[in-house]
N, C-alpha and C positions, 0 to 999 in steps of 0.2 A: 646670457646668464641662465644657468640650469636650476632645476628644482632642488631644494634642500631636503633630502630624504632622511637626514639624521634626526630631525624633529618629528615626533609622532603627533599626528592630529588627533585630538580627543573629540569624539562624537558624544556630545552631551544630550542628544535627542533620544537616546535609547539606553537601556540597561547595559551594563558591561557584560562581557563574556561572549561566547560563541552563539551561533544560531543555526537552525536547520531550515532549509529551503524546500518548499513544495511548489514546483512551478505551476503557473496557472493552467498550463496544458494538462496537468495531472488533475487538479481540483475541478476543472471545468469538463473533464471527460465524462461521458455517460457511464463508464465503468466505475469511476469514483462516486458518482451520484447514486449508484445502486448499492454501494457498500453499507453494511450495518455500522452502527456507532462503535462497537468494539473493534471492528476491522479498521475503521478510520483511525482510531486511537492507536492501534498497533502499528499502523503505517507511520504515524508520527514518531513512535518509538524507534522504528527502523531508521527514519530520516535523522533522528537525534544521534544515532550511533555513527553515521557516516562522517568521516573527517578527511577526505581527500584521497587516501590510498588504501582504504579497507573495504571497498565495495566487493562483496563476495565473502566477507567474513563477519557479517552482522548476525547477531544472536537473537533468538526468541525463546530461550530456555526458561523454564519456570524459575530456576535458581537466579538467573540474571534479572528477570522481570519482577520478581518478588521485591527486590530492592527499590523498584520503581512504582510499587503500589498494586501490582497485578497479583491477585490472590487465588484465582481459579485457573487450574490447569485446563479445564474443559473450555473456558472462554478463550484462553490463549490458543488452544488447538483449533477451535472453530474459526476464530478470526484469522489465524495463519492460513488455514485451508482456503478461506474466502479470498485472501490476498493472492495466494498461489493461483487459484482458478481464474481470478480477474486479471492476472498478468502483472501485478505491481511488484511482486518479488519472485525470485527464482532460487530454488534450493541448489546449493553448490556442493555441500557435503551432507550426507545422511548421518545423523547422530546415532550413536550406539551406547547401550548401557554398559557399564555403570557411569561413565563419566566423559563421554564424547558428545558434545553438543553439535547440532546441525548448524551449518553456515548458510547465510542467505545473501542475495544481492538485490538491491532495488533497481528497477528497470528503466528509470528515467536518467540514470547515469551510465557511463560506460563501465564495463567490468574491469576491475584491476587484476593484474597478473600476480597471483598469490600461489605459492606452492601448497599442495595438499588437496586440491579440488578432486572430487570423485571423477572417474574416467567418463568423458563425454559431456560433462555438465557445462564446461566452458563453451564447447562448440554449439550446444543447444540454447545458450543464453541469447535472448532477443531483446535488444534495447527498444524501449517503447512498446513492449508486449501488451500493455493495458489498452493500447489503441486498436488492437485487433478484434476486440469484443464487439459484438453486434449492438446496434443502438437499442435503447430501452424499448420495451414492448409492453403494452398493458397486460396485467396478469390474466385478464379475461380473454386474451387473444386479439387478433386483428380482424377477424371476420365481422362483417357488418351485421348489426342487430337491429331489428325493427322496434321502433318505439310505439307503444300503445298505452292507452289509459290503464290505470291500475285495476279497474273492474272489467277489463276486456273491451272488445269492439262492438258488442251487441247493443242494440238500442235500449235505452233505459226509459221506464215509465215515470212520469212525474206525478 
């Protein structure tokens, strides 16, 4: 006796509608841990756009993100650059004024074959590029510092 696929199983344990997935390997990575809050929020916006066959055509334009509550072009620009540098997204098409938006791909999924990528961008796409980043390092560096009392090492008179 086979399974009856004609009946849809209703999952009452969660809200209806789609969802976006951020794998634990992404969230637990040192690169993600070092992201600013705006960059993490923008990464969720990219994950929200992904729907199976559009990785490589995700948007971060001011016009698109304004509908989602993003009000500052500067914050979007800084967060986008941070995600590019950390390897979480890859730019597939460079936008041009007046009305051509840049396209991006998230790197924890494979790149979808979509017509219109800029020359060479598909060949340079690296899945999991965020993993290539070096581990976190203290801002003061890794050299060993000597610990001394706040008043120095000289003898104190009582």
